[in-house]
Wavefront OBJ file of the C-alpha trace (Angstrom):
o trace
v -53.562 2.940 -15.203
v -50.356 4.902 -15.776
v -50.276 6.115 -12.160
v -50.730 2.581 -10.813
v -47.891 1.301 -12.984
v -45.604 4.140 -11.833
v -46.391 3.395 -8.168
v -45.787 -0.312 -8.715
v -42.438 0.274 -10.454
v -41.369 2.741 -7.767
v -42.206 0.182 -5.057
v -40.294 -2.516 -6.919
v -37.295 -0.190 -7.274
v -37.311 0.628 -3.546
v -37.597 -3.073 -2.707
v -34.644 -3.923 -4.960
v -32.525 -1.198 -3.365
v -33.361 -2.459 0.118
v -32.627 -6.046 -0.899
v -29.314 -4.990 -2.444
v -28.286 -3.176 0.723
v -28.962 -6.292 2.763
v -27.371 -8.669 0.260
v -24.164 -6.660 -0.206
v -23.678 -5.723 3.443
v -20.017 -5.541 4.415
v -19.444 -5.515 8.160
v -16.985 -2.950 9.517
v -13.475 -4.275 9.984
v -11.773 -3.573 13.276
v -8.292 -2.092 13.065
v -5.535 -4.581 13.847
v -3.925 -4.110 17.242
v -0.720 -2.113 17.195
v 2.150 -4.049 18.711
v 4.842 -2.237 20.627
v 8.377 -2.680 19.257
v 10.483 -5.178 21.190
v 12.971 -3.800 23.684
v 15.958 -5.260 21.815
v 15.078 -3.476 18.539
v 17.663 -0.872 17.521
v 16.301 2.637 17.586
v 16.777 4.886 14.579
v 17.418 2.154 12.019
v 15.745 -0.575 10.042
v 14.825 -3.868 11.721
v 17.284 -6.751 11.926
v 17.808 -8.559 8.635
v 16.867 -5.527 6.547
v 19.010 -5.256 3.391
v 19.715 -1.558 3.915
v 23.340 -0.633 4.575
v 24.005 0.267 8.203
v 27.800 0.186 8.388
v 29.122 3.676 7.756
v 32.767 2.695 8.334
v 32.836 0.206 5.399
v 33.338 1.830 1.975
v 30.768 1.239 -0.758
v 31.473 -1.447 -3.332
v 31.945 -0.505 -6.983
v 28.439 -1.765 -7.821
v 26.899 0.309 -5.024
v 28.687 3.438 -6.229
v 27.375 2.853 -9.768
v 23.837 2.277 -8.468
v 24.006 5.451 -6.396
v 25.111 7.470 -9.416
v 22.328 5.978 -11.539
v 19.744 6.836 -8.877
v 21.002 10.410 -8.642
v 21.019 10.767 -12.441
v 24.741 11.515 -12.789
v 25.695 11.564 -16.506
v 27.993 8.725 -17.542
v 27.033 6.601 -14.539
v 25.744 3.674 -16.623
v 28.723 1.527 -17.684
v 26.561 -0.350 -20.229
v 25.414 2.763 -22.098
v 27.187 3.191 -25.387
l 1 2 3 4 5 6 7 8 9 10 11 12 13 14 15 16 17 18 19 20 21 22 23 24 25 26 27 28 29 30 31 32 33 34 35 36 37 38 39 40 41 42 43 44 45 46 47 48 49 50 51 52 53 54 55 56 57 58 59 60 61 62 63 64 65 66 67 68 69 70 71 72 73 74 75 76 77 78 79 80 81 82
C-alpha cells in the first residue's frame, strides 16, 4: 500500500511540474533592432537637446561652480551649510 501511494504521489508531482512548465511558458524575446545613428548627429558628444554643457568658451555660472565643488567634495562648497 505504501509503495502504491509513493508511486501515485510521484506521478502527481511530475504531472504538476509538467503542467507548470506549460502554464508558465515565457517565449524568448527577440532583441530590438539596432538603428544606425543619423548622419547629421554630432560625433563625440551627446545628442541634440541634451542638457549637458557643450560650450567650452562660455564660463560656468556661479550655480554650476557650486554644484561642481559639491560633486567633487570640496570643503566649504555648500553655501547653505552653517
